Kinemage of the C-alpha trace (Angstrom):
@kinemage 1
@onewidth
@group {chain A} dominant
@subgroup {mainchain}
@vectorlist {calphas} color= white
{ca met a 1} P -13.713 36.658 -7.166
{ca asn a 2} L -13.999 33.371 -4.721
{ca thr a 3} L -11.894 30.792 -6.514
{ca val a 4} L -13.729 27.368 -6.318
{ca thr a 5} L -12.342 24.916 -6.108
{ca his a 6} L -13.446 20.863 -5.776
{ca pro a 7} L -12.284 18.152 -3.194
{ca glu a 8} L -12.192 15.579 -5.749
{ca ser a 9} L -10.193 15.311 -8.734
{ca leu a 10} L -9.194 13.285 -12.038
{ca pro a 11} L -8.051 9.718 -11.484
{ca ala a 12} L -4.242 9.277 -12.292
{ca pro a 13} L -2.691 6.396 -14.589
{ca ala a 14} L -1.013 5.789 -11.284
{ca arg a 15} L -0.873 5.537 -7.777
{ca gln a 16} L 1.735 4.727 -5.291
{ca arg a 17} L 0.162 4.335 -1.913
{ca phe a 18} L -3.013 5.869 -0.085
{ca arg a 19} L -3.000 9.171 1.378
{ca ser a 20} L -6.018 9.632 3.532
{ca ala a 21} L -8.767 7.960 3.859
{ca leu a 22} L -13.337 8.246 4.394
{ca ile a 23} L -14.158 6.632 7.656
{ca ser a 24} L -17.969 5.831 8.102
{ca thr a 25} L -19.299 6.877 11.162
{ca ala a 26} L -22.836 5.692 10.991
{ca gly a 27} L -25.623 3.234 8.767
{ca his a 28} L -28.117 6.299 8.706
{ca cys a 29} L -28.287 10.017 7.825
{ca lys a 30} L -31.960 11.700 8.723
{ca ile a 31} L -31.772 13.852 5.576
{ca ala a 32} L -31.695 11.204 3.584
{ca cys a 33} L -30.703 12.918 0.288
{ca gly a 34} L -32.183 11.972 -3.235
{ca phe a 35} L -28.968 11.859 -5.178
{ca cys a 36} L -27.176 10.321 -1.956
{ca phe a 37} L -23.928 8.659 -3.387
{ca arg a 38} L -22.950 6.727 -0.442
{ca ala a 39} L -22.973 3.041 -1.669
{ca asp a 40} L -23.691 1.397 2.197
{ca arg a 41} L -27.082 1.951 3.622
{ca ala a 42} L -26.763 -0.355 6.944
{ca his a 43} L -28.165 0.759 10.105
{ca gly a 44} L -26.376 1.566 13.120
{ca phe a 45} L -22.847 3.236 14.406
{ca leu a 46} L -19.147 2.027 14.026
{ca asp a 47} L -18.068 1.137 17.526
{ca ile a 48} L -14.762 2.342 19.132
{ca pro a 49} L -13.605 -0.891 19.044
{ca thr a 50} L -13.774 -1.944 15.342
{ca tyr a 51} L -12.933 2.431 14.731
{ca thr a 52} L -8.906 1.706 16.512
{ca arg a 53} L -8.064 -1.377 14.676
{ca ala a 54} L -9.001 1.261 11.600
{ca leu a 55} L -6.704 3.552 13.432
{ca ser a 56} L -3.797 1.256 14.034
{ca arg a 57} L -3.708 -0.576 10.101
{ca leu a 58} L -4.401 2.592 8.334
{ca lys a 59} L -1.576 4.628 10.186
{ca glu a 60} L 0.645 1.456 9.797
{ca thr a 61} L -0.587 1.911 5.485
{ca gly a 62} L 0.952 5.610 5.851
{ca val a 63} L -2.234 7.006 5.928
{ca glu a 64} L -1.965 10.981 6.597
{ca ala a 65} L -5.980 11.601 7.430
{ca ile a 66} L -9.128 10.627 7.564
{ca cys a 67} L -11.992 12.196 7.442
{ca leu a 68} L -14.563 11.364 9.171
{ca thr a 69} L -18.115 10.588 6.881
{ca gly a 70} L -22.092 8.777 7.536
{ca gly a 71} L -24.246 8.316 6.942
{ca glu a 72} L -23.673 11.533 9.533
{ca pro a 73} L -21.277 11.867 11.703
{ca ala a 74} L -22.465 14.195 14.316
{ca his a 75} L -25.478 11.839 15.324
{ca his a 76} L -22.608 9.347 16.486
{ca pro a 77} L -22.251 8.677 20.552
{ca glu a 78} L -19.385 9.012 20.785
{ca leu a 79} L -17.651 11.710 18.550
{ca arg a 80} L -15.331 13.720 20.741
{ca gln a 81} L -13.947 10.045 21.225
{ca leu a 82} L -13.745 9.042 17.777
{ca val a 83} L -11.626 12.674 17.422
{ca arg a 84} L -9.514 11.691 20.390
{ca leu a 85} L -8.350 7.962 19.302
{ca ala a 86} L -7.190 10.004 15.803
{ca his a 87} L -5.223 12.310 17.355
{ca gln a 88} L -3.627 9.896 19.828
{ca phe a 89} L -2.578 7.915 16.017
{ca gly a 90} L -1.211 11.678 15.042
{ca ile a 91} L -3.422 11.397 12.255
{ca pro a 92} L -5.386 14.806 11.632
{ca val a 93} L -9.473 14.197 11.704
{ca ser a 94} L -11.808 16.177 9.653
{ca ile a 95} L -15.568 16.064 8.948
{ca val a 96} L -17.874 15.790 5.904
{ca thr a 97} L -21.190 16.761 7.820
{ca ser a 98} L -24.646 17.886 6.822
{ca ala a 99} L -25.815 19.026 10.166
{ca arg a 100} L -28.890 21.236 11.093
{ca asp a 101} L -30.059 20.526 13.940
{ca pro a 102} L -29.163 22.817 17.323
{ca asp a 103} L -28.043 19.315 19.150
{ca asp a 104} L -26.185 17.961 16.001
{ca val a 105} L -24.578 21.643 15.621
{ca asp a 106} L -23.629 21.109 19.367
{ca arg a 107} L -22.035 18.184 19.250
{ca leu a 108} L -19.824 18.989 16.508
{ca ala a 109} L -19.075 22.957 18.102
{ca gly a 110} L -17.836 20.245 20.676
{ca val a 111} L -15.309 19.121 19.346
{ca gly a 112} L -14.429 21.583 16.081
{ca arg a 113} L -10.906 23.543 17.497
{ca leu a 114} L -10.099 19.414 17.725
{ca leu a 115} L -10.781 19.222 13.490
{ca ala a 116} L -8.152 19.918 10.952
{ca asn a 117} L -11.668 20.840 8.577
{ca val a 118} L -14.897 21.084 8.968
{ca thr a 119} L -17.248 21.009 5.485
{ca val a 120} L -20.465 21.518 5.936
{ca ser a 121} L -22.748 19.792 2.797
{ca ala a 122} L -25.038 22.138 0.970
{ca asp a 123} L -27.504 22.070 -2.157
{ca ser a 124} L -28.680 24.744 -4.660
{ca ile a 125} L -32.233 25.107 -5.759
{ca gly a 126} L -32.891 22.905 -7.907
{ca ala a 127} L -30.194 20.169 -6.445
{ca met a 128} L -32.510 21.001 -2.757
{ca glu a 129} L -35.905 19.843 -5.260
{ca leu a 130} L -34.237 16.901 -7.629
{ca gly a 131} L -32.829 15.527 -4.328
{ca arg a 132} L -35.899 16.216 -1.877
{ca thr a 133} L -33.594 17.622 0.884
{ca thr a 134} L -34.033 20.696 2.997
{ca arg a 135} L -29.802 21.615 2.663
{ca ser a 136} L -30.126 25.146 1.979
{ca val a 137} L -26.254 27.028 1.421
{ca ala a 138} L -28.174 29.902 4.038
{ca ser a 139} L -28.509 27.274 6.899
{ca ala a 140} L -25.276 25.391 6.053
{ca ile a 141} L -23.179 29.156 6.478
{ca ala a 142} L -24.993 28.832 9.832
{ca thr a 143} L -23.692 25.877 11.104
{ca leu a 144} L -20.557 26.751 9.727
{ca glu a 145} L -20.283 29.532 11.761
{ca gln a 146} L -20.794 27.801 15.118
{ca val a 147} L -18.022 25.382 14.136
{ca pro a 148} L -14.278 26.775 15.478
{ca ala a 149} L -12.298 24.481 12.772
{ca ala a 150} L -9.420 25.195 11.805
{ca glu a 151} L -10.554 25.189 8.554
{ca arg a 152} L -14.360 25.691 7.015
{ca val a 153} L -15.611 24.661 3.426
{ca leu a 154} L -19.449 25.137 2.572
{ca his a 155} L -20.073 22.082 -0.459
{ca val a 156} L -22.423 23.058 -2.609
{ca thr a 157} L -23.897 20.445 -4.966
{ca tyr a 158} L -25.904 22.135 -7.506
{ca trp a 159} L -28.093 21.535 -10.951
{ca asn a 160} L -30.530 23.381 -12.505
{ca leu a 161} L -28.904 27.285 -10.608
{ca thr a 162} L -30.038 31.143 -11.226
{ca ala a 163} L -27.526 33.969 -12.199
{ca arg a 164} L -30.018 35.097 -9.268
{ca glu a 165} L -28.764 32.227 -6.859
{ca cys a 166} L -25.324 32.220 -8.045
{ca gln a 167} L -24.651 35.871 -7.019
{ca asp a 168} L -26.673 35.051 -3.944
{ca ile a 169} L -24.415 32.296 -3.338
{ca his a 170} L -21.358 34.249 -3.380
{ca glu a 171} L -22.476 37.374 -1.362
{ca arg a 172} L -22.861 34.836 1.039
{ca val a 173} L -19.922 33.447 1.093
{ca glu a 174} L -17.663 36.779 0.370
{ca lys a 175} L -19.675 37.601 3.670
{ca ser a 176} L -19.102 34.904 5.558
{ca gly a 177} L -15.529 34.617 4.914
{ca ile a 178} L -15.674 30.131 4.305
{ca gln a 179} L -14.382 28.587 1.480
{ca ile a 180} L -16.159 26.607 -1.204
{ca gln a 181} L -16.044 24.099 -3.165
{ca ile a 182} L -18.889 22.806 -5.540
{ca ser a 183} L -19.821 18.996 -7.067
{ca pro a 184} L -23.250 18.843 -9.659
{ca val a 185} L -25.682 16.613 -9.470
{ca ala a 186} L -24.419 12.515 -10.318
{ca leu a 187} L -26.997 10.517 -11.350
{ca asp a 188} L -26.756 7.281 -12.908
{ca asp a 189} L -28.726 6.114 -15.702
{ca thr a 190} L -31.993 4.294 -13.882
{ca ala a 191} L -31.935 7.968 -11.809
{ca arg a 192} L -31.162 10.383 -14.416
{ca glu a 193} L -33.999 8.831 -16.442
{ca arg a 194} L -36.502 8.601 -13.538
{ca ala a 195} L -35.938 12.390 -13.209
{ca gly a 196} L -37.440 12.647 -16.486
{ca tyr a 197} L -34.145 13.789 -18.336
{ca thr a 198} L -32.574 12.504 -21.273
{ca ser a 199} L -28.597 11.735 -21.698
{ca tyr a 200} L -28.110 15.372 -23.612
{ca asp a 201} L -30.557 16.399 -21.715
{ca tyr a 202} L -28.326 15.716 -18.495
{ca leu a 203} L -24.917 16.510 -19.930
{ca ala a 204} L -27.007 20.497 -21.048
{ca arg a 205} L -28.012 21.065 -17.943
{ca gln a 206} L -24.136 20.081 -16.063
{ca arg a 207} L -22.444 22.337 -19.422
{ca glu a 208} L -25.057 25.632 -19.017
{ca asp a 209} L -24.532 25.283 -14.727
{ca ala a 210} L -20.510 25.029 -14.971
{ca asp a 211} L -20.939 28.050 -18.013
{ca leu a 212} L -22.900 30.043 -15.167
{ca leu a 213} L -21.029 29.102 -11.773
{ca gly a 214} L -18.530 30.667 -14.488
{ca arg a 215} L -19.763 34.196 -13.600
{ca phe a 216} L -19.750 34.375 -10.800
{ca phe a 217} L -16.576 32.062 -9.090
{ca gln a 218} L -13.429 31.551 -10.732
{ca leu a 219} L -13.268 27.772 -11.412
{ca ala a 220} L -10.167 26.251 -10.964
{ca glu a 221} L -8.243 24.250 -13.584
{ca arg a 222} L -8.700 20.522 -11.960
{ca phe a 223} L -11.849 21.042 -11.310
{ca gln a 224} L -12.820 22.147 -15.037
{ca glu a 225} L -11.012 19.266 -15.845
{ca his a 226} L -13.071 16.948 -13.981
{ca leu a 227} L -16.494 17.951 -15.778
{ca thr a 228} L -14.656 17.277 -18.682
{ca thr a 229} L -14.140 13.651 -18.013
{ca leu a 230} L -17.376 13.354 -16.227
{ca arg a 231} L -19.172 14.246 -19.447
{ca ala a 232} L -16.670 11.777 -21.313
{ca met a 233} L -18.076 9.449 -18.152
{ca gln a 234} L -21.644 9.747 -19.860
{ca leu a 235} L -20.696 9.396 -23.336
{ca tyr a 236} L -18.168 7.162 -23.559
{ca pro a 237} L -18.494 3.985 -20.303
{ca glu a 238} L -16.647 1.595 -22.383
{ca arg a 239} L -13.696 3.839 -22.255
{ca arg a 240} L -14.079 5.022 -18.533
{ca pro a 241} L -10.875 4.631 -16.156
{ca ser a 242} L -9.767 1.503 -13.420
{ca cys a 243} L -9.822 2.730 -9.804
{ca ala a 244} L -7.332 5.062 -9.117
{ca ser a 245} L -8.252 6.529 -5.821
{ca ala a 246} L -5.761 7.973 -2.962
{ca ala a 247} L -8.599 7.945 -0.179
{ca leu a 248} L -9.230 4.390 1.475
{ca tyr a 249} L -13.003 3.818 2.539
{ca val a 250} L -13.770 1.966 5.880
{ca ser a 251} L -16.935 1.240 5.854
{ca ala a 252} L -19.495 1.385 9.829
{ca ser a 253} L -18.707 -2.059 9.972
{ca gly a 254} L -15.187 -1.922 9.540
{ca glu a 255} L -14.742 -3.264 5.696
{ca ile a 256} L -11.439 -1.384 3.422
{ca arg a 257} L -12.200 -0.928 0.655
{ca arg a 258} L -10.988 1.477 -2.446
{ca cys a 259} L -14.135 3.559 -1.841
{ca pro a 260} L -17.795 2.930 -1.170
{ca tyr a 261} L -18.196 1.817 -4.732
{ca ser a 262} L -15.956 -1.105 -4.244
{ca lys a 263} L -16.920 -4.361 -5.032
{ca ser a 264} L -14.302 -6.054 -2.742
{ca gly a 265} L -12.907 -5.097 0.108
{ca val a 266} L -10.637 -6.785 3.097
{ca ser a 267} L -12.059 -6.213 7.087
{ca val a 268} L -9.474 -4.730 9.351
{ca arg a 269} L -9.275 -7.650 11.776
{ca ala a 270} L -7.595 -10.065 9.289
{ca pro a 271} L -4.255 -10.074 9.220
{ca arg a 272} L -2.262 -7.710 7.989
{ca ala a 273} L -0.724 -10.002 5.363
{ca glu a 274} L -3.834 -10.395 3.756
{ca ile a 275} L -5.002 -6.539 4.354
{ca ser a 276} L -1.736 -5.761 2.345
{ca arg a 277} L -2.439 -8.403 0.077
{ca phe a 278} L -5.513 -6.214 -0.934
{ca leu a 279} L -4.195 -3.097 -0.807
{ca his a 280} L -1.149 -3.815 -2.844
{ca ala a 281} L -3.917 -6.057 -5.575
{ca glu a 282} L -4.774 -4.480 -8.891
{ca pro a 283} L -7.913 -2.348 -8.762
{ca his a 284} L -11.104 -4.092 -10.690
{ca asp a 285} L -13.466 -1.789 -10.187
{ca arg a 286} L -14.037 0.889 -13.341
{ca thr a 287} L -14.748 4.534 -12.119
{ca thr a 288} L -17.870 5.966 -13.050
{ca pro a 289} L -19.581 9.200 -12.887
{ca glu a 290} L -21.235 8.686 -9.001
{ca cys a 291} L -18.002 7.298 -7.646
{ca ala a 292} L -15.315 10.039 -9.187
{ca ala a 293} L -16.597 12.864 -6.878
{ca ile a 294} L -14.686 10.815 -4.329
{ca cys a 295} L -11.895 9.491 -6.421
{ca arg a 296} L -8.809 10.758 -5.406
{ca ala a 297} L -4.923 11.035 -7.286
{ca asp a 298} L -2.308 11.539 -5.298
{ca asp a 299} L -0.912 14.015 -7.034
{ca thr a 300} L -3.877 16.742 -6.188
{ca arg a 301} L -3.540 18.415 -3.469
{ca glu a 302} L -3.167 22.275 -3.721
């Protein structure tokens, strides 16, 4: 039986240091999922001088790995240079992508052997309908099969699953030999109401989907705890914990934040002392269901 892990995990009560960083390579994406968690909507690409400066500051901070995200990393005109520069700093590189177009997939394939990990995003049928996307599981696996990365992961965002669909996903994953990670669709109150769901309906749907997944996949304990935390955040918003992310975020404009949703940040061009003060200051943001999907704690790597 496949073991489903979750790429993100529960906030911890204390954080000692930042272990990794998400770096936005572009401010746009062709797919534009209706439930996309991206907080940045700026246009344009991350430029090489800003990126190089970011790598230098992240290395000094003790960051051990980076993940290129978007927008869509495969759209960046200098993708290979981004990967090679990270290697020059001794930093392993992963990519999270929704690439489906042949040109985008070719660009990914061209750097595949330089990547520690490539994760291709997909949506269940219900999630595709909800988010108005075309990121099917079948097309994601087709992309993964063309990218020769050391580790290949299918990430499925799910909503309104059926037993037949779960079985189909299970069989495709078994046949391909890739890893699978899953996340429920995360809607804030505005998006949930726009989709026509009450809080009760929303939580009930999440619970039913998780029960169904458990019939076909061995759900990791961390993932089940994550679902419990998401429910608690929905039911008791006043109890939401402070940000405890161990993964920094660098925007395409070069702003370092604790995560894409942070309300404060510091430029990579700022003096080292200013960056250090920002990183050592107590976080003021609270974890929300939307950002919990990318919130990591120090002791959660499997």
